[in-house]
C-alpha positions in Angstrom: 0.6 3.2 -0.3 0.4 2.5 -4.0 1.4 6.0 -5.3 4.7 5.3 -7.0 6.1 2.3 -8.9 3.2 0.2 -7.5 0.4 2.0 -9.5 2.7 3.0 -12.4 3.4 -0.7 -12.9 -0.3 -1.3 -13.1 -0.6 1.3 -15.9 2.3 -0.4 -17.8 0.7 -3.8 -17.5 -2.7 -2.4 -18.5 -1.3 -1.0 -21.7 0.7 -4.0 -22.7 -0.3 -6.6 -25.3 -1.0 -9.3 -22.7 -2.7 -6.9 -20.4 -5.3 -9.4 -19.0 -2.8 -12.0 -17.9 -0.2 -9.6 -16.5 -2.7 -7.3 -14.8 -4.5 -10.2 -13.1 -1.2 -11.8 -12.0 0.1 -8.4 -10.6 -3.1 -7.8 -8.7 -3.1 -11.3 -7.3 0.5 -10.9 -6.1 -0.4 -7.5 -4.5 -3.4 -9.0 -2.8 -1.4 -11.8 -1.2 1.4 -9.4 -0.1 -0.9 -6.7 1.4 -3.0 -9.3 3.2 0.1 -11.0 4.6 1.6 -7.8 6.0 -1.6 -6.5 7.5 -2.4 -9.8 9.1 1.2 -10.2 10.5 1.0 -6.7 12.0 -2.5 -7.4 13.4 -1.3 -10.5 15.3 2.0 -9.0 16.3 0.2 -6.1 17.9 -2.3 -8.5 19.4 0.6 -10.4 21.0 2.1 -7.2 22.4 -1.2 -6.3 24.0 -1.4 -9.7 25.6 -4.0 -10.8 28.0 -3.2 -8.6 31.0 -5.5 -6.3 32.9 -7.0 -3.1 31.7 -4.0 -1.0 32.7 -1.6 -3.4 31.0 -3.7 -3.4 27.8 -3.9 0.4 27.9 -0.1 0.7 28.3 0.5 -1.7 25.5 -2.0 0.1 23.3 -0.1 3.4 23.9 3.2 1.7 23.0 1.7 0.4 19.7 0.4 3.9 19.0 3.8 5.5 19.6 5.6 2.9 17.4 3.0 3.4 14.6 3.3 7.2 14.9 7.1 7.0 14.7 6.9 4.8 11.6 4.5 7.1 9.9 6.7 10.1 10.6 9.6 8.3 9.2 7.5 7.3 6.1 6.5 11.0 5.6 10.1 12.2 5.8 11.3 9.3 3.5 8.7 10.1 0.9 9.4 13.9 1.1 13.2 13.4 0.8 12.9 11.0 -2.1 10.4 13.1 -4.1 12.9 14.7 -6.5 15.8 12.1 -6.5 13.8 9.0 -7.3 14.6 7.7 -10.8 12.4 5.1 -12.6 13.9 1.7 -11.8 15.5 -0.1 -14.8 13.1 -3.0 -14.5 10.2 -0.7 -15.5 11.5 -0.8 -19.1 10.6 -4.6 -19.1 7.0 -4.1 -18.0 5.4 -3.8 -21.5 6.7 -7.3 -22.4 6.5 -8.9 -18.9 5.1 -12.4 -18.4 2.4 -13.1 -15.9 5.0 -14.8 -13.6 7.1 -11.7 -13.6 4.0 -9.6 -12.9 2.9 -11.8 -10.0 6.4 -11.7 -8.4 6.5 -7.9 -8.9 3.1 -7.6 -7.2 4.3 -9.6 -4.2 7.5 -7.5 -3.9 6.3 -4.0 -4.7 3.4 -4.1 -2.2 5.6 -5.8 0.4 9.2 -4.6 0.5 8.9 -0.9 -0.1 9.3 1.0 3.3 6.1 3.0 2.8 4.1 -0.1 2.0 5.4 -2.0 5.0 4.7 1.0 7.3 1.2 1.5 5.9 0.2 -2.2 6.2 1.7 -2.3 9.7 -0.1 0.8 10.8 -3.5 -0.5 9.6 -3.1 -4.0 11.1 -1.6 -2.7 14.4 -4.2 0.0 14.8 -7.1 -2.4 14.2 -5.6 -4.8 16.8 -4.9 -2.0 19.2 -8.5 -0.9 19.2 -9.6 -4.5 20.0 -11.4 -4.9 16.6 -11.5 -8.2 14.7 -9.1 -8.9 11.8 -12.0 -8.5 9.4 -11.9 -4.8 10.0 -8.8 -4.8 7.8 -10.7 -6.1 4.8 -12.0 -2.6 3.6 -8.4 -1.4 3.5 -7.2 -4.5 1.7 -10.1 -4.3 -0.8 -9.6 -0.6 -1.5 -5.9 -1.0 -2.0 -6.3 -3.9 -4.4 -9.1 -2.1 -6.2 -6.8 0.9 -6.9 -4.0 -1.5 -8.1 -6.5 -3.2 -10.4 -8.1 0.1 -11.6 -5.9 0.6 -14.8 -6.8 -2.9 -15.9 -10.5 -2.3 -15.2 -10.4 0.9 -17.2 -9.0 -0.9 -20.2 -11.8 -3.5 -19.8 -14.4 -0.7 -19.8 -12.9 1.9 -22.1 -11.2 -0.4 -24.6 -8.9 1.4 -27.1 -9.7 4.8 -25.6 -7.7 3.7 -22.6 -4.6 3.5 -24.7 -4.7 7.4 -25.0 -6.0 8.1 -21.5 -3.8 5.8 -19.3 -0.3 6.9 -20.4 -1.3 10.5 -19.4 -2.5 9.4 -16.0 0.7 7.3 -15.6 2.9 10.2 -16.4 1.0 12.5 -13.9 1.3 9.8 -11.2 5.0 9.4 -11.9 5.5 13.2 -11.4 3.1 13.7 -8.4 2.9 10.4 -6.6 4.8 11.7 -3.6 2.0 14.3 -3.0 -0.6 11.6 -2.9 1.6 9.5 -0.5 2.1 12.4 1.8 -1.6 13.2 2.0 -2.4 9.6 3.0 0.5 9.3 5.5 -0.6 12.6 7.2 -4.1 11.3 7.5 -2.8 8.2 9.2 -0.6 10.4 11.5 -3.6 12.5 12.5 -5.7 9.3 13.3 -2.9 7.7 15.3 -2.0 10.9 17.2 -5.7 11.4 18.1 -5.9 7.8 19.3 -2.7 8.3 21.4 -4.1 11.6 22.9 -7.4 10.1 23.9 -5.9 6.9 25.5 
């Protein structure tokens, strides 16, 4: 979900002069965006399931699984097709001198409007709702995603000046290989969703 401009932006912010302010603002924006999309998906799926009988709920659950599976397959194809053609956006050049306000807005947008992010958040929220679990089951996903977004800043806090050498190398590797990480995660979601559909 964060492999791409999302995590690369974190690395840029973490290696900027005002890394504390911009990193914190970016992570805060990401937290709000991820939580909002997962929560919306959870309650939309809950509304689709409705309060009918067992057969109605089972049928609604299957519909949710099919929709989630279709979205995940689309995401996998989208990531694969964009793997070589994606150029770094022009706004990335501004990240080293970004203000906390810009970083916050970017966190909201990057973790919300990208197709793979919307699909990932929707898949998690809808799957949790489909299984009849409470919304709090989405917290580990939200926490892990936010932790990964915050990781470059945390590394700077721990490693200090050594991070200035280490982080650009990781950033460049992620920039070249982020599509592989995305595909692995999407395929994992596909297997889980397909298994749920097959057993329902």
